N, C-alpha and C positions, 0 to 999 in steps of 0.2 A: 794461840794469843791473837787470832785475827777477830776483829770486830768491826761490822759495817755500820753505818749511819743510823741503822733502826735497831741496833743490838748493842745498847750501852749497859744494860744492868749488870751483866756478869764482871765488869771491871771493878765494882765496888767490893766483890768478895776477893777478886785478885789482889786488891790494893792492901787487903787487910792482912795478907800473905808477904806481899812484895815489900811494903812499906818498912818492914823490920827487917829485911834482908840486907847483907852487905853487897855493894857492887860487884858484879860477876864479869870477867874478861869476855871479851866478845869472842865466841867460839866458832861465829860463822867464817865461811871461806874469806878470804882476803879480797875486798872489792875495789874496783875503780873509785878513785875519789869524786869522779864526775858521773857516777852512776846512783841513781836513787830509784829504788821499786817499792818502798814501802815508807809511809810516813804516818807518824802519829801527831793528830789533831787534838791539841790541849783546848781547854775552857770552850768546848763544843756546846753550843747552842741551838735550838730548832732552827733559828735563822742562819745558821751555817750550812744548811743543807745543799745549797747551791754551790759552795765550795767543795763539799763533799763529794757532789755528784761529779762535778769537774774533775777533781783529782781521780776519781775512780775511772774517768773516761781516759784520762792520761797515762795512769798506771796499771790499769787492768781491774777486773770485776771480783778478783779473789777476795775473800773476807781480810786476809792479812795485809792487802795492799794500802788500804786507808783504814787506820785505827782511830775512832773517834772517842775521846776521852773528855767526859763532861764535867771534869775537875782542873784545876789548875796545874801547871808545872811549878814545882819546887824540888828540893831535895829530896824529899820521900816520895813523890810521886814520879820522879825520873825513870824509876824502874820499869814503869808501864810503857815505855818506848823500847823494851827489849825487844831485839829481832827487827828493829826498824834502822833505816839510814838517814831518816831526817825527822825533825819534829816541826810542827807548826803551832806557833804560840800567839798569844794576844796582850794586850797592855797591862794587865794584872798578873801574869804570869811572871815567876821569879827566877830568872836565868842568871843567878849570880855564878862566882867563881865555884862555890862548893857543888852547886847544882850540875853546872857544866862539868866538872870533874867527872861526875858521876855519868853524864850522858858521853863523856868523851870515852869511858871504859866501856861502854855499851857499843861503841863504834858510829856514834852518829857524827855525821860530817857535814850536815846542812841543817842551819837553823832559818826557818820562813817566820818572819812576823806579819801578822795580818794590820800592820799599823804603820803609821809614816814615823811615829817616833819610836826609839830603841833603847830608853834609859831603864828599860826593864831586863836588858841583857849587858852582861860584863863583855864588851868588845875585845877588850886587852886578852882577858882569859880567854875566849874564843879563839882569838888569832893564834895564842901561844900554843892552843891543843889542835890547831889546824883545822879548825872549823869555819865554814863560810856562812855570813850572815846576811840575808837578803830581807829587803822591807817593800813596802807598797807606799812609794813617796807621795802619792796624793790619790784619793779616792772620793771624788765630789767634794772639793771644797764649798761648793755652794751650800751642800746640805749643811756643813758646819757653820757657815757665814749665817745662814737663814735661821739656824736654831738660835744663835746669839741674838740676833734681832727679835726673835719670838719671845725668848726671855727678858729681853729690854721692854718689849710693849707690855707683855703680862705684868711685869713689875710695876710700871709707871702708870699703868690704866687699872691695876689691882683686879684683874681678871679672874685669879681664883677666888677672891672673896666674893665678886660680883657672882661668878658662876653658881657658888655654893649657895648664897643667898636665895637666888632664884628657884634653884633646884627644892628648896624648902619653901616655896610661894611668899619669899620674903623680898618685896619689890621697892624696899626703902632704899635712897641712894646715900643716906649719912655717911661719912667715912669712907667713901669712894672716890674722893677729888683726887685726880693725878695732874699730871703736868704734859706738855708737849715737847716732843725733841725739837722742833722748829724753835730757832732762836737759840739754841744752847750750844756749849762748846764740847765737842766731842773729841776724845783722845783714843787712838789706835795704836796699842804697844804690839809692834810686828806687823810689817806689811809685805809679808810674802803673800801666796796666793789667796789664802783665808783671809788674812786683814785686808787686802786690797777689795775683795769682794764686799766684805762687811762695809769697809769705807763707802764702797759706790751705792751699796743698798740706803746707808744712813744719809749720804749727800741728798738723796731725793727727799728727805723730810726737812731741808733746808735749815741746816744747822747754821749758828753766826760764824762758828770758827770750826775747822776740821784739822785737829793736830796729829802728828804721828811721829813715832820713834821706830828706827831701823838703821842699823849700821850702813846699810846700802839703801840709799834713798831713791825710790822709784819716780822715773819721769813721768808716767802715767797718774801717778798720784799727785804729783805737783802741778799738773795740767788739770786734774780734778779740782785743785785748789787746796791742797792740803799742805800744811806748813810744818815743816820737820822741825823738831826741837831734841833735846835730851830728854830721856826717860824720865828724869826728875822734874823737869819743866812740864811735860805732857801730864804727869799725874797731879802736880800742882795747880794747873790751870782748867783742867777739865771738869765738866759737870757730869760727864759721862765716860767711864773708861772700860773699853773693851779688849781683852788680852788674847794675843795670838802669836806668843813667843815659844819657841820650843824650851824644854826644861833641861838645862846645863848648869854646872856649878857655878856660872856667873849669872844666872837669871833665877837661881833658887831663892824664893822668899824675896823677889823684888819687891813685892808688896808686903810691907813689914810695918812695926811700930813707928818708926822714924818717918817712911814715907806717908803712912796714912795720917800723920800729924800735920805733914805740910799741904794736904789735899784740902779742897773745898769742903766746907762743911755740908753734910747731906749729898755727897757725890754717890753716883750709882756705879756699882763695878759689875762687870759682866766676865766670866771666864769659861771658855769652852775648849781651853788649850790643854794646861796640864795642872794638877792641883797644887804641885809643888812649888808653883809661882807665887803661891800666896801663904803668908803665916796665919794659918787659921786661927790660931789662939788671939793675936792681934785685931785680927779681922771680927772676930766676936765680940772683944772688948769695945772696938769701935762702934758697932751695931748699938751695943749697950748705951754708949755716951751720945748717940746720935751723930758723931763724926761721919759715919757712913750712913746713907739714907736708905740704902736698898742694894741686894746681892743677888745675882742670878749666876748659879754654879751648875755646869753640868760634869764638872770634876771636882774631886777633893783628895787631898794630899795622902789621907790614910784610907781610900777607898778600896784598895783591894781586899779587905776583910768582909765589904758588904755589897760592893756594886755587883752586877750580874749575877745575883742571888736573890732567892726570895727570903726575906728575913721577917716576913709578917708575923710569924708565930715566937719571934725572939725577942729578949729584950737587947736594945743597942746599947752595948758597954762602952762605947765610944762617947764619953761625956761633951766633947767639943761637937760632934755630929748631932747628937742629941740636943743639944743646945741651939744649934743652928735651926733645926726643923721647927724649934718653938717660936722663931720670930715669923710674924705677918708679914714683914718685908724682905722675907728671904725665900728664893725658889730654888730647890735643888732636884735636878734630874738625874739619873744614873748612867751618865757617859753614854746618852744615846744621840749625841748631835749628829753622829756619821750615819745613823741607822735608816737609811733609805734603800728602795731596791737598786736604785743606780749605784750607791756606793759599795752595796754588797756585791754587786755583779762585778764592779772593777776590782775590788778586794780578791774575788775568787780568780778572775782572768789573769790579774797581775801575778798572783801566787803561783799560777799553773805557767806563766811566762818564766817567773824567776827559777822553776824546776828546769824548764827546757833550757834557760842560759848556763846553768849548772851543768847539765848534760853536755851541752856544746863546749864547755870549758872556757867560755868568755865571760865569766862573772866577775873578774877581776876589772874590767871595763865598762861593766854595766853601773848606770846611775842608782841602780836600787842596792848596790852592794855596800854594807855598811862597815866601814874600817875604822880601827880605834886611833886616832891622833892623842899622841903623847899628851897633849895640852888639855884633853878632857878628863885626865885621871888626876889632875890637881884640883885640890879644893881651896877656893878663896873666899874671904868676906864678899858680899854683894857690894857693888858701887853702882847704883840706879844710874848715875848720869853718865857712866862710862862703860854701859853694858856693851859688850861685843858678841857680833855673829859667832856661833862655834866655829873652831878650826876646820871641822870637816866640810864647810863650805855650803851647809844645808841652809835652805831658805826658810825664814820664819814661818809659821803655820798661819 
């Protein structure tokens, strides 16, 4: 069952057998809850090689120590972790209760997510099963902030259209009129690390007003000149909205038909945080009507079926995504805002440190430990003007 980073092909044939099998009880010797010798890395991509190398350095060079799996984790693929003590997952893996039940029967004790967010993991079920969940709370917030600004500039200066024209030797400027950030009102939803860095970058363009929403108002942002308002007021008064909130029950679809109707006509929206923050059907309708002027997305609420995979030879069956891709005033990137050498290095180093923390038995005191607050399990209608930071105390992204 052992596979190294350069040997992933056999997994597909094993998956055909394992996917239809019922979970088998763990027959290995009872292990210490703080010992990890083998880890299954799901959703493995070529750019994860640094992570695989660092895990191999920590756990050993035997093929079974680090098992790389180039497909996502879900109930069917959970069996691929047979013989491992830990799994390492990414944002579009589906570690729901059903999947965790399978992993629990396999003896998995540690779940490592290569992300700051953890809405793809059922924390309550993990805790019930005695599993520890560790995350990477930040991995180059500058990378995400810079990508958000890159999307904004590409949209308002129509760079994709200009680039394609020139490539075809068309040097006509008609239809390429843009507008400046200078003198506009910018709204930042979420002023955690990423939101603050984004605000600092945008401040350099000379906006007329810099508005912000966050339950915990930053002194540094106020010194920068940010005016803190309710989420609803920020959305209603801004020419440009950039989103840096975590996805929680009370932030789900914070941008929806009602809040869009109160926005300025022609508003530009940038989302590099979580796809579920936006009701995409409402977004699409507002693009058609002209209520929203342009949209830059690095995330999409139903991205799990497409992002991180080559779908170039397939028909996109998601009508909403297909529709968005037809708009000339929409730019979508495939959740790549984090994808820098600096971020990948931090992800690898922090994941290794999380294993070491687990070995030391000090994970409960670690800031990287994800614990399930009872409040996160409730689902309530979104109240944009009264958004609250999650009870876990996590900073907005």
